[in-house]
MIDREN-722250 format. One record per atom (N, C-alpha, C): residue in one letter; atom name; x, y, z. Coordinates in nm, 3 decimals. Atoms other than C-alpha are relative to their C-alpha. Layout:
BEGIN
+--------+-------+---------+---------+---------+
| residu | atome |    east |   north |      up |
+--------+-------+---------+---------+---------+
|      a |    CA |       X |       Y |       Z |
...
+--------+-------+---------+---------+---------+
END
This chain:
BEGIN
+--------+-------+---------+---------+---------+
| residu | atome |    east |   north |      up |
+--------+-------+---------+---------+---------+
|      s |     N |  -0.061 |   0.089 |  -0.097 |
|      s |    CA |   7.485 |  -0.759 |  15.525 |
|      s |     C |   0.124 |  -0.054 |  -0.012 |
|      v |     N |  -0.115 |   0.055 |   0.040 |
|      v |    CA |   7.769 |  -0.875 |  15.346 |
|      v |     C |   0.120 |   0.089 |   0.008 |
|      l |     N |  -0.094 |  -0.089 |   0.016 |
|      l |    CA |   7.974 |  -0.578 |  15.279 |
|      l |     C |   0.013 |   0.097 |   0.124 |
|      f |     N |  -0.061 |  -0.125 |  -0.105 |
|      f |    CA |   7.913 |  -0.321 |  15.599 |
|      f |     C |   0.059 |  -0.104 |   0.103 |
|      p |     N |  -0.125 |   0.040 |  -0.114 |
|      p |    CA |   8.090 |  -0.560 |  15.848 |
|      p |     C |   0.127 |  -0.006 |  -0.062 |
|      a |     N |  -0.139 |  -0.001 |   0.049 |
|      a |    CA |   8.383 |  -0.590 |  15.589 |
|      a |     C |   0.044 |   0.132 |   0.005 |
|      w |     N |  -0.028 |  -0.157 |   0.024 |
|      w |    CA |   8.363 |  -0.213 |  15.538 |
|      w |     C |   0.035 |   0.036 |   0.137 |
|      a |     N |  -0.024 |  -0.050 |  -0.139 |
|      a |    CA |   8.367 |  -0.162 |  15.913 |
|      a |     C |   0.123 |  -0.052 |   0.037 |
|      m |     N |  -0.120 |   0.044 |  -0.030 |
|      m |    CA |   8.648 |  -0.380 |  15.973 |
|      m |     C |   0.118 |   0.067 |  -0.064 |
|      y |     N |  -0.091 |  -0.054 |   0.081 |
|      y |    CA |   8.848 |  -0.215 |  15.723 |
|      y |     C |   0.009 |   0.129 |   0.034 |
|      e |     N |  -0.001 |  -0.119 |  -0.070 |
|      e |    CA |   8.755 |   0.130 |  15.845 |
|      e |     C |   0.013 |   0.021 |   0.131 |
|      m |     N |   0.007 |  -0.033 |  -0.133 |
|      m |    CA |   8.740 |   0.062 |  16.196 |
|      m |     C |   0.102 |   0.067 |   0.085 |
|      e |     N |  -0.129 |  -0.064 |  -0.028 |
|      e |    CA |   9.107 |   0.189 |  16.266 |
|      e |     C |  -0.004 |   0.153 |  -0.017 |
|      r |     N |  -0.022 |  -0.142 |   0.071 |
|      r |    CA |   9.041 |   0.537 |  16.122 |
|      r |     C |  -0.140 |   0.063 |   0.103 |
|      d |     N |   0.088 |  -0.074 |  -0.076 |
|      d |    CA |   8.757 |   0.601 |  16.395 |
|      d |     C |  -0.036 |  -0.099 |   0.070 |
|      i |     N |   0.031 |   0.146 |  -0.089 |
|      i |    CA |   8.783 |   0.315 |  16.672 |
|      i |     C |  -0.121 |   0.089 |   0.101 |
|      p |     N |   0.084 |  -0.060 |  -0.110 |
|      p |    CA |   8.575 |   0.564 |  16.922 |
|      p |     C |  -0.170 |  -0.029 |  -0.045 |
|      r |     N |   0.108 |   0.007 |   0.054 |
|      r |    CA |   8.283 |   0.576 |  16.692 |
|      r |     C |  -0.052 |  -0.138 |  -0.028 |
|      f |     N |   0.041 |   0.139 |   0.024 |
|      f |    CA |   8.277 |   0.209 |  16.584 |
|      f |     C |  -0.033 |  -0.079 |   0.157 |
|      a |     N |   0.007 |   0.073 |  -0.147 |
|      a |    CA |   8.325 |   0.112 |  16.987 |
|      a |     C |  -0.157 |   0.077 |   0.034 |
|      q |     N |   0.133 |  -0.043 |  -0.048 |
|      q |    CA |   8.000 |   0.353 |  17.037 |
|      q |     C |  -0.125 |  -0.047 |  -0.072 |
|      l |     N |   0.135 |   0.070 |   0.091 |
|      l |    CA |   7.776 |   0.182 |  16.757 |
|      l |     C |   0.013 |  -0.145 |   0.105 |
|      a |     N |  -0.014 |   0.122 |  -0.078 |
|      a |    CA |   7.911 |  -0.149 |  16.935 |
|      a |     C |  -0.076 |  -0.001 |   0.114 |
|      n |     N |   0.029 |  -0.038 |  -0.106 |
|      n |    CA |   7.788 |  -0.022 |  17.267 |
|      n |     C |  -0.119 |   0.017 |  -0.010 |
|      r |     N |   0.136 |  -0.047 |   0.009 |
|      r |    CA |   7.481 |   0.163 |  17.201 |
|      r |     C |  -0.104 |  -0.069 |  -0.065 |
|      v |     N |   0.103 |   0.103 |   0.103 |
|      v |    CA |   7.340 |  -0.020 |  16.921 |
|      v |     C |   0.006 |  -0.137 |   0.010 |
|      l |     N |  -0.025 |   0.147 |  -0.015 |
|      l |    CA |   7.472 |  -0.380 |  16.965 |
|      l |     C |   0.006 |  -0.037 |   0.155 |
|      g |     N |   0.026 |   0.031 |  -0.112 |
|      g |    CA |   7.463 |  -0.389 |  17.321 |
|      g |     C |   0.156 |  -0.060 |   0.077 |
|      v |     N |  -0.128 |   0.064 |  -0.051 |
|      v |    CA |   7.850 |  -0.477 |  17.364 |
|      v |     C |   0.056 |   0.084 |   0.117 |
|      e |     N |  -0.074 |  -0.083 |  -0.069 |
|      e |    CA |   8.023 |  -0.378 |  17.675 |
|      e |     C |   0.103 |   0.083 |  -0.031 |
|      l |     N |  -0.108 |  -0.075 |   0.028 |
|      l |    CA |   8.223 |  -0.083 |  17.650 |
|      l |     C |   0.139 |  -0.031 |   0.083 |
|      d |     N |  -0.124 |   0.005 |  -0.066 |
|      d |    CA |   8.603 |  -0.159 |  17.728 |
|      d |     C |   0.067 |   0.115 |  -0.024 |
|      f |     N |  -0.058 |  -0.131 |  -0.003 |
|      f |    CA |   8.754 |   0.173 |  17.818 |
|      f |     C |   0.151 |  -0.024 |  -0.025 |
|      s |     N |  -0.178 |   0.009 |   0.003 |
|      s |    CA |   9.104 |   0.042 |  17.813 |
|      s |     C |   0.023 |  -0.070 |  -0.116 |
|      n |     N |  -0.004 |   0.050 |   0.155 |
|      n |    CA |   9.054 |  -0.128 |  17.465 |
|      n |     C |  -0.120 |   0.037 |  -0.074 |
|      p |     N |   0.150 |  -0.035 |   0.095 |
|      p |    CA |   8.784 |   0.069 |  17.239 |
|      p |     C |   0.010 |  -0.088 |  -0.081 |
|      a |     N |   0.007 |   0.075 |   0.109 |
|      a |    CA |   8.929 |  -0.129 |  16.979 |
|      a |     C |  -0.051 |  -0.145 |  -0.012 |
|      r |     N |   0.040 |   0.131 |  -0.036 |
|      r |    CA |   8.839 |  -0.480 |  17.115 |
|      r |     C |  -0.174 |   0.040 |  -0.007 |
|      t |     N |   0.128 |  -0.037 |  -0.005 |
|      t |    CA |   8.482 |  -0.323 |  17.167 |
|      t |     C |  -0.062 |   0.004 |  -0.146 |
|      a |     N |   0.047 |  -0.033 |   0.140 |
|      a |    CA |   8.476 |  -0.196 |  16.805 |
|      a |     C |   0.010 |  -0.130 |  -0.079 |
|      r |     N |   0.003 |   0.141 |   0.067 |
|      r |    CA |   8.573 |  -0.536 |  16.685 |
|      r |     C |  -0.137 |  -0.110 |   0.029 |
|      e |     N |   0.077 |   0.102 |  -0.028 |
|      e |    CA |   8.330 |  -0.750 |  16.889 |
|      e |     C |  -0.128 |   0.066 |  -0.039 |
|      g |     N |   0.106 |  -0.035 |   0.045 |
|      g |    CA |   8.080 |  -0.517 |  16.779 |
|      g |     C |  -0.048 |  -0.037 |  -0.148 |
|      i |     N |  -0.003 |   0.052 |   0.112 |
|      i |    CA |   8.128 |  -0.581 |  16.433 |
|      i |     C |  -0.041 |  -0.152 |  -0.009 |
|      c |     N |   0.036 |   0.158 |   0.012 |
|      c |    CA |   8.127 |  -0.969 |  16.478 |
|      c |     C |  -0.130 |   0.016 |   0.048 |
|      t |     N |   0.127 |  -0.010 |  -0.074 |
|      t |    CA |   7.819 |  -0.910 |  16.695 |
|      t |     C |  -0.106 |   0.005 |  -0.114 |
|      l |     N |   0.097 |  -0.038 |   0.107 |
|      l |    CA |   7.636 |  -0.757 |  16.392 |
|      l |     C |   0.003 |  -0.102 |  -0.082 |
|      k |     N |  -0.016 |   0.111 |   0.114 |
|      k |    CA |   7.761 |  -1.019 |  16.157 |
|      k |     C |  -0.094 |  -0.128 |   0.039 |
|      r |     N |   0.064 |   0.105 |  -0.082 |
|      r |    CA |   7.640 |  -1.308 |  16.387 |
|      r |     C |  -0.174 |   0.045 |   0.016 |
|      f |     N |   0.151 |  -0.039 |   0.014 |
|      f |    CA |   7.282 |  -1.114 |  16.393 |
|      f |     C |  -0.051 |  -0.010 |  -0.132 |
|      f |     N |   0.015 |  -0.001 |   0.128 |
|      f |    CA |   7.285 |  -1.085 |  16.022 |
|      f |     C |  -0.022 |  -0.171 |  -0.027 |
|      e |     N |   0.020 |   0.150 |  -0.010 |
|      e |    CA |   7.338 |  -1.475 |  16.026 |
|      e |     C |  -0.104 |  -0.078 |   0.054 |
|      e |     N |   0.107 |   0.062 |  -0.073 |
|      e |    CA |   7.099 |  -1.565 |  16.277 |
|      e |     C |  -0.123 |   0.029 |  -0.056 |
|      i |     N |   0.129 |  -0.048 |   0.088 |
|      i |    CA |   6.812 |  -1.387 |  16.053 |
|      i |     C |   0.009 |  -0.053 |  -0.115 |
|      g |     N |   0.014 |   0.026 |   0.085 |
|      g |    CA |   6.906 |  -1.539 |  15.772 |
|      g |     C |   0.070 |   0.052 |  -0.137 |
|      m |     N |  -0.052 |  -0.095 |   0.089 |
|      m |    CA |   7.099 |  -1.289 |  15.577 |
|      m |     C |   0.138 |  -0.043 |  -0.041 |
|      p |     N |  -0.173 |   0.050 |   0.047 |
|      p |    CA |   7.415 |  -1.359 |  15.361 |
|      p |     C |   0.123 |   0.068 |   0.057 |
|      v |     N |  -0.114 |  -0.081 |  -0.074 |
|      v |    CA |   7.747 |  -1.249 |  15.508 |
|      v |     C |   0.124 |  -0.039 |  -0.070 |
|      h |     N |  -0.104 |   0.010 |   0.075 |
|      h |    CA |   7.982 |  -1.399 |  15.269 |
|      h |     C |  -0.026 |   0.036 |  -0.164 |
|      m |     N |  -0.001 |  -0.047 |   0.151 |
|      m |    CA |   8.039 |  -1.288 |  14.904 |
|      m |     C |  -0.061 |  -0.140 |  -0.061 |
|      a |     N |   0.014 |   0.123 |   0.061 |
|      a |    CA |   8.014 |  -1.651 |  14.803 |
|      a |     C |  -0.151 |  -0.008 |   0.002 |
|      q |     N |   0.131 |   0.007 |  -0.018 |
|      q |    CA |   7.646 |  -1.653 |  14.938 |
|      q |     C |  -0.084 |   0.070 |  -0.091 |
|      l |     N |   0.035 |  -0.091 |   0.096 |
|      l |    CA |   7.573 |  -1.394 |  14.667 |
|      l |     C |   0.040 |  -0.056 |  -0.147 |
|      g |     N |  -0.001 |   0.057 |   0.089 |
|      g |    CA |   7.724 |  -1.601 |  14.416 |
|      g |     C |   0.131 |   0.079 |  -0.067 |
|      i |     N |  -0.112 |  -0.100 |   0.050 |
|      i |    CA |   8.017 |  -1.355 |  14.367 |
|      i |     C |   0.136 |  -0.062 |   0.052 |
|      k |     N |  -0.147 |   0.059 |  -0.006 |
|      k |    CA |   8.372 |  -1.526 |  14.324 |
|      k |     C |   0.102 |   0.111 |  -0.002 |
|      p |     N |  -0.090 |  -0.091 |   0.029 |
|      p |    CA |   8.703 |  -1.374 |  14.385 |
|      p |     C |   0.071 |   0.051 |  -0.131 |
|      e |     N |  -0.031 |  -0.053 |   0.128 |
|      e |    CA |   8.787 |  -1.336 |  14.042 |
|      e |     C |  -0.103 |   0.093 |  -0.082 |
|      n |     N |   0.099 |  -0.123 |   0.022 |
|      n |    CA |   8.503 |  -1.101 |  14.026 |
|      n |     C |   0.010 |   0.169 |   0.065 |
|      y |     N |  -0.017 |  -0.161 |  -0.075 |
|      y |    CA |   8.604 |  -0.817 |  14.239 |
|      y |     C |   0.054 |   0.077 |  -0.066 |
|      e |     N |  -0.043 |  -0.111 |   0.065 |
|      e |    CA |   8.820 |  -0.657 |  14.017 |
|      e |     C |  -0.096 |   0.097 |  -0.074 |
|      t |     N |   0.129 |  -0.054 |   0.083 |
|      t |    CA |   8.510 |  -0.604 |  13.776 |
|      t |     C |  -0.076 |   0.098 |   0.087 |
|      l |     N |   0.066 |  -0.059 |  -0.099 |
|      l |    CA |   8.314 |  -0.505 |  14.062 |
|      l |     C |   0.048 |   0.122 |   0.045 |
|      a |     N |  -0.072 |  -0.136 |  -0.078 |
|      a |    CA |   8.560 |  -0.256 |  14.201 |
|      a |     C |  -0.007 |   0.114 |  -0.096 |
|      e |     N |  -0.031 |  -0.093 |   0.101 |
|      e |    CA |   8.624 |  -0.106 |  13.867 |
|      e |     C |  -0.165 |   0.060 |  -0.043 |
|      n |     N |   0.164 |  -0.048 |   0.029 |
|      n |    CA |   8.203 |  -0.061 |  13.811 |
|      n |     C |  -0.035 |   0.077 |   0.105 |
|      t |     N |   0.039 |  -0.063 |  -0.115 |
|      t |    CA |   8.168 |   0.079 |  14.170 |
|      t |     C |   0.079 |   0.121 |  -0.018 |
|      l |     N |  -0.064 |  -0.133 |   0.043 |
|      l |    CA |   8.422 |   0.331 |  14.072 |
|      l |     C |  -0.040 |   0.092 |  -0.105 |
|      r |     N |   0.048 |  -0.039 |   0.100 |
|      r |    CA |   8.305 |   0.392 |  13.744 |
|      r |     C |  -0.152 |   0.083 |   0.016 |
|      t |     N |   0.120 |  -0.020 |  -0.059 |
|      t |    CA |   7.955 |   0.445 |  13.918 |
|      t |     C |  -0.025 |   0.129 |   0.064 |
|      v |     N |  -0.018 |  -0.103 |  -0.093 |
|      v |    CA |   8.048 |   0.695 |  14.175 |
|      v |     C |   0.093 |   0.124 |  -0.071 |
|      g |     N |  -0.058 |  -0.106 |   0.074 |
|      g |    CA |   8.291 |   0.863 |  13.925 |
|      g |     C |   0.132 |   0.032 |   0.087 |
|      g |     N |  -0.122 |  -0.031 |  -0.068 |
|      g |    CA |   8.600 |   0.823 |  14.139 |
|      g |     C |   0.001 |  -0.073 |   0.121 |
|      p |     N |   0.018 |   0.079 |  -0.119 |
|      p |    CA |   8.683 |   0.673 |  14.484 |
|      p |     C |  -0.133 |   0.061 |   0.073 |
|      v |     N |   0.098 |   0.000 |  -0.069 |
|      v |    CA |   8.410 |   0.597 |  14.704 |
|      v |     C |   0.005 |   0.096 |   0.143 |
|      k |     N |  -0.013 |  -0.068 |  -0.158 |
|      k |    CA |   8.382 |   0.852 |  15.017 |
|      k |     C |  -0.054 |  -0.073 |   0.095 |
|      s |     N |   0.009 |   0.060 |  -0.101 |
|      s |    CA |   8.424 |   0.709 |  15.331 |
|      s |     C |   0.082 |   0.058 |   0.098 |
|      y |     N |  -0.082 |  -0.034 |  -0.057 |
|      y |    CA |   8.643 |   0.735 |  15.637 |
|      y |     C |   0.152 |   0.034 |  -0.100 |
|      s |     N |  -0.115 |  -0.030 |   0.095 |
|      s |    CA |   8.910 |   0.730 |  15.386 |
|      s |     C |  -0.050 |  -0.014 |  -0.136 |
|      p |     N |   0.052 |   0.035 |   0.137 |
|      p |    CA |   8.864 |   0.740 |  15.012 |
|      p |     C |   0.013 |  -0.116 |  -0.047 |
|      l |     N |  -0.011 |   0.122 |   0.033 |
|      l |    CA |   8.804 |   0.394 |  14.878 |
|      l |     C |   0.042 |  -0.021 |  -0.166 |
|      d |     N |  -0.024 |   0.030 |   0.158 |
|      d |    CA |   8.994 |   0.332 |  14.535 |
|      d |     C |   0.015 |  -0.159 |  -0.009 |
|      k |     N |   0.048 |   0.138 |   0.005 |
|      k |    CA |   8.984 |   0.008 |  14.382 |
|      k |     C |   0.094 |  -0.097 |   0.095 |
|      a |     N |  -0.073 |   0.069 |  -0.077 |
|      a |    CA |   9.259 |  -0.154 |  14.608 |
|      a |     C |  -0.083 |  -0.026 |   0.146 |
|      a |     N |   0.093 |  -0.026 |  -0.143 |
|      a |    CA |   9.064 |  -0.067 |  14.918 |
|      a |     C |  -0.102 |  -0.088 |  -0.030 |
|      i |     N |   0.134 |   0.076 |   0.025 |
|      i |    CA |   8.730 |  -0.190 |  14.762 |
|      i |     C |   0.033 |  -0.128 |  -0.015 |
|      m |     N |  -0.030 |   0.127 |   0.012 |
|      m |    CA |   8.894 |  -0.508 |  14.673 |
|      m |     C |   0.043 |  -0.066 |   0.152 |
|      e |     N |  -0.026 |   0.065 |  -0.133 |
|      e |    CA |   9.030 |  -0.577 |  15.021 |
|      e |     C |  -0.116 |  -0.009 |   0.083 |
|      i |     N |   0.109 |   0.022 |  -0.068 |
|      i |    CA |   8.706 |  -0.499 |  15.153 |
|      i |     C |  -0.082 |  -0.132 |  -0.022 |
|      y |     N |   0.071 |   0.107 |   0.051 |
|      y |    CA |   8.532 |  -0.764 |  14.911 |
|      y |     C |   0.097 |  -0.143 |   0.073 |
|      r |     N |  -0.075 |   0.128 |  -0.057 |
|      r |    CA |   8.832 |  -1.019 |  15.027 |
|      r |     C |  -0.038 |  -0.001 |   0.165 |
|      l |     N |   0.043 |   0.041 |  -0.130 |
|      l |    CA |   8.713 |  -0.940 |  15.407 |
|      l |     C |  -0.143 |  -0.046 |   0.009 |
|      a |     N |   0.167 |   0.072 |   0.017 |
|      a |    CA |   8.355 |  -1.023 |  15.309 |
|      a |     C |   0.007 |  -0.133 |  -0.038 |
|      e |     N |  -0.017 |   0.120 |   0.056 |
|      e |    CA |   8.469 |  -1.371 |  15.178 |
|      e |     C |  -0.056 |  -0.112 |   0.116 |
+--------+-------+---------+---------+---------+
END
């Protein structure tokens, strides 16, 4: 509930149609055919609002994670998976830390 919306915002530009489709088919966001990126962003925001409404954390601070911990967390993630995290684009340390910042 914290990282998925942040990850989706980070990766959305790499596959706008898929994120727009998720927004429309799963979250009920009306598809804007002339601006699918708007649909994708609205879907991510809708999902985040849903998580909030059901009492789930949506910010790193709600998990007790401070910005000064991001680097260590990113390094631990990379060590655990044995290199960049597979995603739409390989997520290296800088990318992971950016996702953490998006989840603040």
